[in-house]
C-alpha positions as CSV (number, residue, x, y, z in Angstrom):
1,M,115.5,28.2,190.0
2,D,118.9,26.4,191.3
3,Q,119.8,25.1,194.7
4,N,121.8,28.1,195.4
5,D,118.9,30.4,194.3
6,I,116.5,28.4,196.7
7,R,118.8,29.1,199.6
8,V,119.1,32.5,199.0
9,Q,115.4,32.8,198.9
10,K,115.0,31.0,202.1
11,C,117.9,33.0,203.8
12,G,115.9,36.2,203.0
13,E,112.9,34.9,204.4
14,I,114.4,34.1,207.7
15,L,116.2,37.2,207.7
16,E,113.0,39.3,207.0
17,H,110.9,37.4,209.8
18,Y,113.7,37.3,212.4
19,G,115.6,40.8,211.7
20,F,119.0,41.9,211.2
21,E,119.9,42.4,214.9
22,A,118.6,39.2,216.2
23,Q,120.4,37.5,213.2
24,Q,123.6,39.2,213.8
25,E,123.6,38.0,217.6
26,K,122.6,34.7,216.1
27,L,125.6,34.8,214.2
28,V,127.9,35.2,217.1
29,E,126.5,32.4,218.7
30,E,126.7,29.9,216.0
31,C,130.4,31.6,215.5
32,E,131.2,30.4,219.1
33,E,129.7,26.8,218.7
34,L,131.6,26.3,215.5
35,I,134.8,27.3,217.3
36,E,133.8,24.7,220.0
37,A,133.4,22.1,217.4
38,A,136.5,22.9,215.4
39,Q,138.4,22.4,218.5
40,G,136.7,19.0,219.2
41,E,136.9,15.9,217.6
42,D,133.1,15.2,216.8
43,Y,133.1,15.6,212.8
44,D,129.3,15.5,212.6
45,S,129.0,18.4,215.1
46,F,131.8,20.5,213.2
47,I,129.7,20.1,209.9
48,E,126.7,21.0,211.6
49,E,128.1,24.2,212.8
50,L,129.8,25.0,209.5
51,A,126.4,24.8,208.0
52,D,124.8,27.2,210.8
53,V,127.5,29.6,210.2
54,T,127.4,29.7,206.5
55,I,123.5,30.4,206.7
56,M,124.0,33.2,209.0
57,I,126.6,34.6,206.6
58,A,124.7,34.1,203.9
59,Q,121.7,36.2,205.7
60,M,124.1,38.8,206.8
61,N,125.2,39.0,203.1
62,L,121.5,39.8,202.0
63,A,121.7,42.7,204.4
64,L,124.6,44.6,203.0
65,T,123.9,47.6,200.6
66,D,125.3,47.3,197.1
67,E,128.4,49.4,198.4
68,Q,128.9,47.4,201.4
69,S,128.5,44.0,199.0
70,E,131.1,45.4,196.7
71,Q,133.4,46.1,199.6
72,F,132.9,42.7,201.2
73,E,133.6,41.1,197.7
74,S,136.8,43.2,197.5
75,M,137.9,42.0,200.9
76,I,137.3,38.8,200.1
77,N,139.6,39.0,196.8
78,Y,142.4,40.9,198.6
79,K,142.5,38.5,201.2
80,L,142.4,35.6,198.8
81,A,145.1,37.2,197.0
82,R,147.4,38.2,200.0
83,T,147.2,34.4,201.2
84,L,148.1,33.0,197.9
85,D,151.2,35.4,197.7
86,R,152.3,34.1,201.3
87,I,152.1,30.4,200.0
88,K,154.2,31.7,196.8
89,A,156.8,33.2,199.4
90,E,156.9,30.0,201.2
91,V,157.6,27.7,198.4
92,N,160.1,30.0,197.2
93,T,162.2,30.0,200.6
């Protein structure tokens, strides 16, 4: 089992224990803390909050149905492509 599989397993255990609604609220809290850290100058705090949000997003991702997961992946691909298209347009102007 690789490191990513272990993380996914741990996130699943945490999500199962606390439940979706509690973890969804925790995601909001962690996002707020990340925003504060991103606006500050404490790099260690930023890294900690970035890790917290990443863990919460992984848990939310585990809670998605197959259809929702496909929609999520599609949205990520769309947004990445859109941003790269914007970058190309900026470079060409």
